[in-house]
C-alpha positions, 0 to 999 in steps of 0.5 A: 701509162706506158705505150708500146708500138708493135709492128712488123710486115705482113706474115712476120708474126706480129700477131703472135707477139701481140697475143703473148703480150696480152696474156701477160697483162698488156692491153692490146689495141690492135690496128687490124681489128680496128681497121675491120671495125671502122669499115663494117656494114653501116659505117661511114668508113665503108660508105667512103670506100664504096664511093672511092672504089665502087661497089665491086669491093662489096660481098653479096651480103654487103660486107667489105670484100677485102681481097677485092679491095686489096686487088684494086687498092694495091695495084698502084700508089695513088689508089693505095694512098686513097685507101690509107687516107680514108681508113687511117684517120678512122683507125686513129680516132678509134684507137684514141678512144680505146686508150683514153678508156684504159687505166692510167698505169696500164701497159698499152700495146698498140699493134699497128701494121703500118706504124713505119709507113705512117711515121708514127714511131716517134709517138712511142717510148718503145717500138718493137718490130717483129721480122722475118725474111720475105721468102719465109713470109711469102711461104707462111702467107700461102700456107696459112692465109691462102694468098697466092704467091703474087698477091703475097709478094705484092703486099710485102712490096707495098709495105716498109722495107727492112731498112726502114723498120730497123731505123725505128726499132728499139727492139728487133724480134727475129721470127725466123724460127718456130712460133714457140721460139717467138713466144719465148722471146716475147715473154723475155722482152716483157719480163726483162724490159717492158715490165721494169720500164712500166714500173719505173714510169709509175714510180718516177724512177730512172733506169739504172745505168752502169758507170763503167766505160765500154768500147764505142758502139756503132749503134749509138748514133742510130739509137740517138736518132730514135731518141731525138725523133721521140723528143722532138715529137714530145717537146714540139715547138717548146724546144728550139733545138735538140742535140745528141751530146756527150761522149756517145756523140763523138765517133770512136769514143769509148764511153758509159753506155748512156745516151746524152741529149740536150733539149734547148728551151727559152727558160727553166719555166718551159723546162718544168712545163715539159715534165708531163710530155717527157714522162709520156715519152718515157723520161722521168724527172730527177732532183738535179737542177744545175750543172757544176759551174766553170769559174774563170771560163769566159764565152766570147760568143755567148751573151753573158760576161760572167759565166761563173754566175751560178744562176746561169748553170741551172737546168732540169735533168730527165732520165729514161725509165727504159732499162734497155736504153739508159738516157740522160735528157738535159733541158737547158736554157738557150744561150746559157753557158751550160747550154753552149758548152756541150755543143762546143765540146762535141765539136772540139773533140771531133776536130781535135785529135789531141784533145780527144786522146787526152779526154779518152785517157782521163776516162780510162783513168777514172773508170779504173778507179772503180766508181760504183755510180755514174754520179761519182764517175762524173764528179771524178772527171770534173777537175779536168773539165775546169781546164778543158772549158778554157781550152775548148773556148780557146779553140772556138775563138781561134776557129770562129766556131758558133753554137 
């Protein structure tokens, strides 16, 4: 099952995207619909709202008068917090019931207006944000939904900022054009990314990654931050630390367009136990169970005397099923040399311009050889890493670096 988090500010056009995904086969779990359902007449939710805000929030027929509630609840932060504290748990419970009833290979689109505000983004393998500028949203709210300008701006101001939404967005759908243009963008996203993502998850197949070198992307740190948050949520206490490693973690370094992440665990048994959680987060297991050992290397800060022991280079490798963001998740055991070295390597590269230039020259030479797979590309670099392993640990000894 692939779960997608869909959000956007009021008036941004999220409902258009949600409807398009539904037409294409997605099972939409609409937060707005559920939010209305849990406060219908006769529900415990409505009774709690009346208790908190008074009977003036009721219409003559006993139903919730939403404009009246909004006028009260959005007037200050404390009242808004009270409203959210009542409604959000009820919505979450009902959402869980609907998802549990879906088929195991379904694409679940969770339409959540306050996904950012409720800090739910890391729960989803993919977060789609629909956006339009505030002035355009105000115009739409006045024209199509009968808001006053004051109310429209108050509602927008009470929600997440553009910066906050960008921080969690794996996909940013701009809706500054027509509704038809937005529908076409949503359809393209479904066919080019969401459907392949779901298929890869169902078949246990990692998304393909191109082996070629690309220029350093300023978006890599932000993309890695979203992945780290997602993996922390998925792994929980079973991971002692989770780090962005590899070339994309080195500022200004050209690299393959693949984010490498290291999840540190207490044992390989724990690494295997994470399989279901990582699949739920969008990462599938591979047959790779070890790294290439580095003979003649010696860690003076680690707990092992002989790091060429093959048993100390075991790991589990999971890869993203998302074709839009190839990612390698290396699950390694705390204190083992293959867990320490990636952390050391990034620190060494960041601190040593000569080593960084040397590595970049190697990457360019290997890339020019035209390898057709990322595995072949990595294998071609391995002889350099045998020597780099000793050089890096020598730097660590001289600087007192610790993992």
